[in-house]
C-alpha positions in Angstrom: 24.3 19.9 -6.8 21.5 20.2 -9.3 17.9 20.6 -8.2 15.9 20.5 -11.4 12.2 21.5 -11.2 10.9 20.0 -14.4 7.5 18.6 -13.6 5.3 21.7 -13.7 5.5 21.5 -17.5 4.6 17.8 -17.8 1.1 16.8 -18.8 -0.5 13.4 -18.3 0.8 12.1 -21.6 4.4 13.1 -21.1 5.5 11.4 -17.9 9.2 11.7 -17.2 11.7 10.4 -14.7 13.8 12.4 -12.4 15.7 14.0 -15.3 14.6 15.1 -18.7 13.6 11.8 -20.3 11.5 13.2 -23.1 13.4 11.1 -25.6 11.8 8.1 -24.1 8.2 9.3 -24.7 7.5 6.5 -27.2 9.6 3.9 -25.4 8.7 1.0 -23.1 12.2 0.5 -21.7 12.9 -1.0 -18.3 12.2 1.6 -15.6 15.0 2.6 -13.2 14.2 2.2 -9.5 15.8 4.0 -6.6 15.3 2.6 -3.1 15.4 4.5 0.2 15.3 2.2 3.2 14.8 -1.5 3.0 18.3 -2.8 3.8 19.6 -6.3 3.6 18.0 -7.4 6.8 14.7 -5.7 6.0 12.0 -8.2 5.1 9.9 -5.6 3.3 13.0 -4.4 1.4 13.7 -7.8 0.1 10.1 -8.2 -1.0 10.1 -4.9 -2.9 13.4 -5.7 -4.7 12.1 -9.1 -5.7 8.7 -7.9 -6.7 9.9 -5.0 -8.7 12.3 -7.1 -10.8 10.1 -10.2 -11.1 8.7 -9.2 -14.4 11.9 -7.8 -15.9 10.3 -4.3 -16.0 12.4 -2.5 -13.4 16.1 -2.4 -12.5 17.3 -1.1 -9.2 19.9 1.5 -10.0 20.3 3.5 -6.8 20.0 2.8 -3.1 20.2 4.5 0.3 19.3 1.5 2.3 19.9 2.5 5.9 19.7 5.5 8.2 23.4 4.9 9.1 25.4 6.5 6.2 28.2 3.9 6.1 25.7 1.0 6.3 23.5 2.6 3.6 26.4 2.6 1.1 27.8 -0.7 2.2 24.5 -2.6 1.8 23.8 -1.1 -1.6 27.2 -2.3 -2.8 26.6 -5.7 -1.3 23.4 -6.0 -3.3 25.2 -4.9 -6.5 23.2 -1.7 -6.8 25.1 0.5 -9.2 24.9 3.8 -7.2 25.1 3.7 -3.4 24.1 6.8 -1.4 24.6 7.7 2.2 21.0 9.1 2.6 17.7 9.5 0.8 17.8 13.2 0.2 21.2 13.0 -1.5 19.9 10.1 -3.6 16.9 12.1 -4.8 18.9 15.2 -5.7 21.7 13.3 -7.4 19.4 11.0 -9.3 17.3 13.9 -10.5 20.4 15.5 -11.9 21.4 12.5 -14.0 20.3 11.8 -17.5 20.1 8.1 -16.6 18.6 8.8 -13.2 15.9 6.8 -11.5 12.4 7.0 -12.8 10.6 5.6 -9.7 11.5 5.9 -6.0 10.5 3.3 -3.4 10.3 4.7 0.1 10.6 1.9 2.7 11.7 4.0 5.7 10.1 4.4 9.1 6.7 6.2 9.0 7.8 9.7 10.2 10.2 10.1 7.3 7.7 9.4 4.6 6.4 12.9 4.2 9.6 14.7 3.6 11.0 12.0 1.3 7.8 11.6 -0.8 7.3 15.4 -1.0 10.9 15.9 -2.3 10.6 13.0 -4.7 7.4 14.3 -6.2 8.7 17.8 -6.6 11.9 16.6 -8.3 9.8 14.7 -10.8 9.9 11.1 -9.6 7.0 8.6 -9.5 6.7 7.0 -6.0 6.1 3.7 -4.4 5.6 4.2 -0.6 5.1 1.7 2.2 2.1 2.1 4.5 1.0 4.2 6.2 1.4 7.1 3.8 2.2 9.4 6.7 1.3 9.9 10.4 -0.5 13.1 9.9 -3.7 13.7 7.9 -2.7 17.2 6.9 0.5 15.9 5.4 -1.4 13.2 3.6 -3.6 15.8 1.8 -0.5 17.9 1.0 1.1 14.9 -0.7 -2.0 14.2 -2.7 -2.2 17.8 -3.9 1.5 17.7 -5.0 1.1 14.3 -6.8 -1.9 15.6 -8.7 -0.2 18.9 -9.5 3.0 17.4 -10.7 1.2 14.5 -12.5 3.3 11.9 -10.8 2.1 8.3 -10.2 2.0 7.2 -6.6 1.6 3.6 -5.5 0.9 2.6 -1.9 2.4 -0.7 -0.6 -0.9 -2.5 0.0 0.6 -5.6 -1.5 -2.2 -8.0 -0.7 -4.4 -6.3 -3.3 -2.2 -7.8 -6.0 -3.4 -11.4 -5.3 -5.3 -12.8 -8.3 -8.3 -13.9 -6.1 -8.5 -10.5 -4.4 -8.8 -9.0 -7.9 -11.4 -11.7 -8.8 -13.5 -10.7 -5.7 -13.4 -7.0 -6.7 -14.3 -7.8 -10.3 -17.3 -10.0 -9.2 -18.6 -7.2 -7.0 -18.2 -4.6 -9.7 -20.0 -6.9 -12.1 -23.0 -7.1 -9.7 -22.7 -10.8 -9.0 -23.2 -10.2 -5.2 -26.0 -7.7 -5.7 -26.1 -4.8 -3.3 -23.4 -5.1 -0.6 -24.9 -5.2 2.9 -22.3 -6.7 5.3 -18.6 -6.6 5.4 -15.9 -8.0 7.7 -12.1 -7.8 7.6 -9.8 -9.3 10.2 -6.0 -9.1 10.4 -4.7 -11.2 13.2 -1.1 -11.6 14.1 0.7 -13.0 17.2 4.3 -11.8 17.1 3.5 -9.3 19.9 1.6 -11.6 22.2 4.2 -10.8 24.8 6.7 -8.0 25.4 9.7 -8.3 23.1 13.3 -7.7 24.0 13.5 -4.9 21.5 10.4 -3.4 23.0 11.8 -3.6 26.5 15.1 -2.0 25.5 13.4 0.8 23.5 15.1 -0.4 20.3 11.9 -1.0 18.3 10.8 2.1 16.4 7.4 0.6 15.8 6.7 1.2 19.5 7.8 4.9 19.4 4.8 7.2 18.7 7.1 9.9 17.5 8.3 7.6 14.7 5.4 5.1 14.1 2.5 7.4 14.9 0.1 7.6 17.8 -1.2 4.1 17.4 1.0 1.1 16.4 -1.9 -1.2 15.4 -3.8 1.5 13.4 -0.8 2.9 11.5 0.5 -0.6 10.8 -1.7 -3.5 9.8 -5.1 -1.8 10.4 -4.5 0.3 7.3 -4.2 -2.9 5.3 -7.5 -4.2 6.6 -9.3 -0.9 6.0 -7.9 -0.6 2.5 -8.8 -4.2 1.6 -12.5 -3.6 2.6 -12.9 -0.5 0.5 -10.8 -1.8 -2.4 -12.8 -5.1 -2.8 -16.2 -3.8 -2.0 -16.1 -0.5 -3.9 -17.8 1.2 -0.9 -16.5 4.1 1.1 -16.6 4.0 4.9 -18.6 7.0 6.2 -18.5 6.5 10.0 -16.3 4.7 12.5 -16.7 3.5 16.0 -13.5 2.2 17.5 -12.0 0.6 20.6 -8.2 0.8 20.3 -6.0 -0.5 23.2 -2.9 -2.2 24.4 -3.9 -5.7 25.5 -0.5 -6.9 26.8 0.4 -5.9 30.3 3.2 -3.4 30.5 2.8 -2.3 26.9 1.9 1.3 26.0 1.7 1.0 22.2 -1.7 -0.1 20.9 -1.8 -3.8 19.8 -5.5 -4.4 19.3 -8.4 -2.6 17.6 -12.0 -3.5 17.3 -13.8 -1.3 14.8 -17.4 -0.9 13.7 -18.0 0.6 10.3 -20.9 2.3 8.4 -20.6 2.6 4.7 -22.0 5.2 2.3 -24.7 2.8 1.0 -25.9 1.9 4.4 -23.9 -1.4 4.6 -22.5 -2.3 8.0 -19.0 -3.7 8.6 -16.5 -4.5 11.3 -12.8 -5.1 11.7 -10.7 -7.0 14.3 -7.0 -6.2 14.0 -4.4 -7.4 16.5 -0.7 -8.3 16.7 -1.2 -10.0 20.1 -3.3 -13.1 19.3 -1.1 -16.0 20.6 0.0 -18.4 18.0 -1.4 -16.7 15.0 0.7 -15.8 12.0 -0.7 -13.5 9.2 -4.4 -13.9 9.3 -5.7 -11.3 6.9 -9.2 -12.2 5.7 -12.4 -10.7 4.5 -16.1 -11.7 4.2 -18.4 -9.6 2.1 -22.1 -10.3 1.6 -24.6 -8.8 -0.7 -28.3 -9.5 -1.6 -27.3 -12.3 -4.1 -24.2 -13.9 -2.5 -21.0 -13.6 -0.5 -17.3 -13.9 -0.8 -14.7 -15.1 1.7 -10.9 -15.0 1.3 -7.9 -15.8 3.5 -4.4 -14.5 2.9 -2.9 -17.7 4.3 -4.7 -19.6 1.5 -4.6 -16.9 -1.1 -5.3 -18.9 -4.3 -8.9 -19.8 -3.2 -12.0 -17.7 -3.0 -15.2 -19.0 -1.4 -18.3 -17.9 -3.3 -21.6 -18.3 -1.5 -24.7 -18.0 -3.7 -28.3 -17.3 -2.9 -30.4 -20.6 -3.0 -27.5 -22.4 -4.7 -24.5 -24.5 -3.6 -21.4 -22.6 -2.6 -18.4 -22.7 -4.9 -14.6 -22.6 -4.3 -13.0 -20.6 -7.0 -9.3 -21.3 -7.6 -6.6 -19.1 -9.1 -6.2 -19.7 -12.8 -9.4 -21.6 -13.2 -11.5 -21.1 -16.4 -14.1 -18.3 -16.6 -12.4 -16.1 -14.0 -12.5 -12.4 -14.7 -9.7 -10.8 -16.7 -8.8 -8.7 -13.6 -7.7 -12.0 -12.0 -6.1 -13.8 -14.9 -4.0 -10.8 -16.0 -2.1 -10.9 -12.7 -1.7 -14.7 -12.5 1.8 -15.7 -13.6 1.9 -19.5 -13.3 -0.3 -22.4 -14.3 -3.3 -23.5 -12.3 -2.4 -25.7 -9.3 0.9 -23.8 -8.8 0.9 -21.5 -5.8 1.4 -17.8 -6.2 2.5 -15.9 -3.0 3.2 -12.6 -1.4 6.0 -11.5 -3.6 4.1 -12.3 -6.8 1.1 -10.3 -5.4 3.4 -7.3 -4.7 4.8 -7.7 -8.2 1.3 -7.1 -9.6 1.4 -3.6 -8.1 4.8 -2.8 -9.6 3.6 -4.2 -13.0 0.4 -2.1 -12.9 2.4 1.0 -12.1 4.8 0.3 -14.9 2.0 0.0 -17.4 0.4 3.2 -16.2 3.7 5.1 -16.5 4.5 3.8 -20.0 1.0 4.3 -21.3 1.1 7.9 -20.2 4.6 8.4 -21.7 3.3 7.0 -25.0 0.3 9.3 -25.1 -2.3 6.7 -24.7 -4.8 5.7 -22.1 -3.8 2.8 -19.9 -5.9 -0.4 -19.7 -8.5 0.4 -16.9 -7.4 -2.8 -15.1 -3.9 -1.4 -14.8 -5.3 1.4 -12.7 -6.3 -1.1 -10.0 -3.1 -0.6 -8.1 -3.5 1.3 -4.7 -2.8 5.0 -5.4 -2.3 8.1 -3.4 -6.0 8.4 -2.6 -5.9 5.0 -0.9 -3.0 6.2 1.1 -4.9 9.3 2.2 -7.9 7.3 3.1 -5.8 5.1 5.3 -4.5 8.2 7.2 -8.1 9.6 7.5 -9.2 6.2 8.9 -6.5 6.2 11.6 -7.4 9.8 12.5 -11.1 9.0 12.8 -10.6 5.7 14.7 -8.4 7.4 17.2 -10.9 10.2 17.9 -13.6 7.6 18.3 -11.6 5.5 20.7 -10.7 8.5 22.8 -14.5 9.2 23.0 -15.3 5.7 24.2 -16.3 4.4 20.8 -18.5 7.3 19.8 -19.5 7.2 16.1 -17.3 9.7 14.2 -17.8 10.6 10.5 -14.8 10.0 8.3 -14.9 13.4 6.7 -16.3 15.7 9.3 -13.0 16.3 11.2 -11.7 19.9 10.8 -8.2 18.6 10.4 -9.3 16.4 7.5 -10.3 19.3 5.3 -8.6 19.1 1.9 -5.5 21.2 1.7 -5.2 23.1 -1.6 
């Protein structure tokens, strides 16, 4: 088996795939995608496959879709993926050895496997798409960031909600100063599928409930990282201190299913988050409210094509996807005419498209459009892990305020 180590010689303007693809430096061909995890019955796997291929810029060429070797191969064959592998490590080594091997690897496996797979993928020269959280351990997160920067690999985190046109519109408005100085922030992510003990949970067959696999806190490692990233992504601020109360609210459950978090930002703004998977009857209620000195914005994932814009001493406006005079950041990721709904898969596709344009621009020796670089990168993944670490420490100390970057274990690994 060939284990090429090619990426130490690659500069930013000569990005390659797993094998030596230097002949493609001036080419904008379809990128070849390998998938690890995300089998036929995986909701997130189906989302990634659809999103990657929606714009015709990726082709899934390799898959190891299950931790069961036989099932991994069988499911890849059922999905007509050309090369089926029994496990992710074999896929990475074999694809790296092929002249027509994958360029990008999507890692859709349980949390505790992300580090080893992402590390190997980066070291073998692949670009990476990784589901959240990046990893369960902050030291591992910093190691991956160091490797990605050293090997000059692109790394996209699966924070798919940031691909919605009106989320991009909100970020553009704040960057443009239309809200003035940001003073108040709130992000909620409210789900109800764990409002009672599930059969899988009772039988011990749900890996999300296993701290050795999912991490110490179910709610923090899962959807809380979405909410935290959304606030920093849209506002442009960095959270500096955290006060958290993290708990299991359902009787008989050990895994955390509820988090109430207060936030202090680097500019003095104050924020808060309520994140739960145990709110009876709720579905996927991710939302944010951000207020500055001149106005405020409010967005709800369950009505993603609308953005409420509150203005100082003026009437509020409802901005809709595709409307005239929206920022280019919004219109460039809008695929259908105004009045036609764009949903979750289209939003996720925006991330894959941004990543594609970044890779191709670098291969061609030119700077990418700055708006292309709005996809969530390795740094956003690291920030999510730092947030989880900080919130857990705060919660263990009865909600004590804990600085995001003062923890000894959060020191940058070089």
